C-alpha positions as a printed Julia matrix, in Angstrom:
216×3 Matrix{Float64}:
   4.2    -1.24   17.95
   7.95   -2.15   18.02
   8.98    1.51   17.7
   9.13    4.16   20.4
  10.19    7.77   20.19
  13.44    8.67   21.97
  13.33   12.32   20.93
  12.1    14.26   17.9
  14.96   12.94   15.75
  15.52    9.39   17.01
  13.41    6.27   17.44
  14.14    2.93   19.05
  12.85   -0.38   17.68
  12.51   -3.73   19.45
  13.74   -6.64   17.33
  12.41  -10.11   18.22
  13.43  -13.57   16.92
  11.48  -14.56   13.8
  10.53  -10.96   13.01
  12.07   -8.45   10.61
  12.39   -4.71   10.36
  13.55   -2.7     7.37
  15.43    0.59    7.44
  17.41    2.87    5.19
  21.04    1.87    4.95
  23.15    3.94    7.3
  20.2     4.81    9.54
  21.34    2.63   12.48
  22.79    4.79   15.27
  23.32    2.18   18.02
  21.99   -1.19   19.12
  21.89   -3.65   22.03
  21.7    -7.43   21.83
  22.31   -9.9    19.0
  21.16   -8.01   15.93
  22.19   -8.45   12.29
  21.97   -5.97    9.41
  21.8    -7.25    5.81
  21.88   -5.01    2.7
  18.65   -5.36    0.79
  17.39   -3.59   -2.34
  13.77   -4.41   -1.46
  11.8    -4.24    1.76
   8.57   -5.51    3.21
   6.34   -8.31    2.0
   5.98   -8.63   -1.78
   9.06   -6.47   -2.21
  10.69   -7.59   -5.49
   7.94   -6.81   -8.0
   6.97   -3.68   -6.1
  10.4    -2.2    -6.81
  10.66   -2.93  -10.55
   9.06    0.32  -11.75
  10.96    2.43   -9.24
  14.3     0.91  -10.18
  13.59    1.56  -13.87
  12.9     5.19  -12.99
  16.05    5.4   -10.87
  14.08    6.2    -7.72
  15.02    3.2    -5.55
  16.33    3.83   -2.01
  18.91    1.37   -0.55
  17.46   -0.58    2.37
  18.7    -3.07    4.94
  17.01   -5.95    6.76
  17.24   -5.92   10.55
  16.88   -9.24   12.4
  17.79  -10.87   15.71
  17.0   -10.06   19.32
  17.59   -6.67   20.87
  16.89   -2.97   20.4
  18.09   -0.64   17.65
  18.15    3.16   17.54
  17.49    4.82   14.18
  17.96    8.36   12.89
  19.27   10.01    9.74
  20.65   13.43    8.88
  19.18   15.04   11.98
  15.73   14.97   10.35
  12.58   15.02   12.44
  11.06   11.53   12.77
   7.31   10.85   12.89
   5.9     7.45   13.91
   2.79    6.41   11.97
   0.7     3.37   12.93
  -1.35    1.46   10.37
  -4.36   -0.68   11.24
  -5.13   -2.35    7.94
  -4.99    0.79    5.8
  -2.36    2.11    3.37
   0.34    4.73    3.84
   1.62    6.68    0.81
   5.08    8.16    1.33
   8.15    8.84   -0.77
  10.82    6.12   -0.33
  13.59    8.5     0.74
  11.42    9.65    3.66
  11.09    6.11    5.05
  13.51    5.73    7.96
  12.32    2.28    9.11
   9.19    0.1     9.12
   7.77   -3.24   10.28
   8.45   -6.26    8.14
   4.78   -7.19    8.57
   3.81   -4.35    6.21
   3.44   -5.01    2.49
   5.41   -2.57    0.35
   4.26   -1.48   -3.08
   4.99    1.13   -5.72
   2.29    3.45   -7.03
   2.68    5.09  -10.43
   1.46    8.66   -9.98
   0.17    8.77  -13.53
  -2.57    6.38  -12.42
  -3.84    9.05  -10.02
  -5.12   11.75  -12.31
  -3.2    10.92  -15.49
  -1.0    13.8   -16.62
  -1.92   15.89  -13.57
  -0.8    13.0   -11.39
   2.62   13.2   -13.0
   2.68   16.99  -12.58
   1.82   16.47   -8.92
   4.79   14.14   -8.56
   7.16   16.73  -10.01
   5.73   19.62   -7.98
   5.84   17.68   -4.7
   9.27   16.22   -5.43
   7.98   12.63   -5.52
   9.04   11.88   -9.08
   7.02    9.38  -11.13
   6.46    6.85   -8.35
   5.59    6.85   -4.67
   5.86    4.07   -2.09
   2.91    2.41   -0.36
   2.91    0.44    2.9
  -0.19   -1.6     3.73
  -1.35   -3.77    6.62
  -0.94   -3.72   10.38
   2.24   -2.22   11.77
   4.16    1.01   12.06
   6.6     3.14   10.09
   9.05    5.89   10.99
   8.93    8.75    8.46
  11.39   11.65    8.15
  10.61   15.33    7.63
  12.05   18.82    8.01
  11.18   20.99   10.99
   8.56   18.79   12.65
   5.3    17.26   11.47
   1.63   17.88   12.14
  -1.11   15.31   11.47
  -4.25   16.76    9.88
  -7.39   14.55    9.94
  -9.28   14.14    6.66
 -13.01   13.56    7.06
 -15.7    13.05    4.39
 -16.98   16.33    2.97
 -14.09   18.37    4.38
 -11.06   18.17    2.06
  -7.66   19.4     3.19
  -5.45   21.56    0.94
  -1.68   21.22    1.34
   1.32   22.99   -0.16
   2.98   20.22   -2.26
   6.41   21.11   -0.9
   5.18   20.68    2.68
   3.45   17.34    2.01
   5.07   14.35    3.75
   2.64   11.41    3.59
  -0.98   10.36    3.93
  -2.89    7.25    4.92
  -6.42    5.92    4.86
  -9.09    5.9     2.17
  -7.92    9.18    0.66
  -8.22   10.59   -2.85
  -5.87   13.35   -3.92
  -5.54   15.68   -6.85
  -3.52   18.7    -7.87
  -5.37   22.0    -8.02
  -4.34   25.55   -8.82
  -5.23   28.68   -6.92
  -3.84   32.13   -6.21
  -1.53   31.62   -3.26
   0.27   33.88   -0.83
   3.46   33.67   -2.9
   1.7    35.37   -5.79
   0.21   38.01   -3.52
   3.59   38.99   -2.04
   5.49   38.7    -5.3
   7.48   35.51   -4.62
   5.62   33.31   -7.07
   5.35   33.24  -10.82
   2.08   32.09  -12.35
  -0.49   30.01  -10.53
   0.21   28.31   -7.2
  -0.28   24.54   -6.96
  -2.09   22.85   -4.1
  -2.74   19.22   -3.19
  -6.39   18.59   -2.37
  -6.94   15.48   -0.24
 -10.43   14.17    0.46
 -12.04   11.06    1.92
 -11.24    9.52    5.3
  -7.78    9.35    6.85
  -4.96   11.77    7.66
  -2.23   13.77    5.94
   1.15   14.65    7.46
   2.6    18.1     6.79
   6.12   19.3     7.62
   6.98   22.75    8.91
   9.26   23.43    5.97
   9.31   23.43    2.17
  12.71   21.78    1.99
  13.2    18.4     0.35
  15.23   15.67    2.03
């Protein structure tokens, strides 16, 4: 893993010759060595076609390619940073939460309408993800941003996990998700109006939840 945690809001990445990293533009805080930064509207392997749908929807996030030899420190907006390692599985995360990731990972764009039709689209609006979400697949690591810290909740077969859509950050593994409705604590204390929405995640993997309902 080329990334290491410096503190809860900063990570450091090792850049080696012949390898690439991708990060949000403006996320570089400091670096050592001979490192170059190139503006890039796409990131990861298979990037161009993966970004077509997102660009049409106006949900693209400006990226930059990081190459050379040295170390780079990343952070953005004082947000909490969570490192997530992938071992051949897929991470689903909104593009604006991606701080940086390995160039070895393949980036794609998932249309939320394909996950539950109309309810998939409703889920995107409720969770703040819009019509599309970003996928990273393969072997490597990614640094993801969140508000107020992150907890990783394992998802095991037969034991689904329910998450407040506003607290959802990302998930990885062989996970199915759907939007459900249930009477929540907001309704019981008078803060809500109507039914409360929940994300139900089942299968095998993990979901990351932030300690806040704020969007980035």
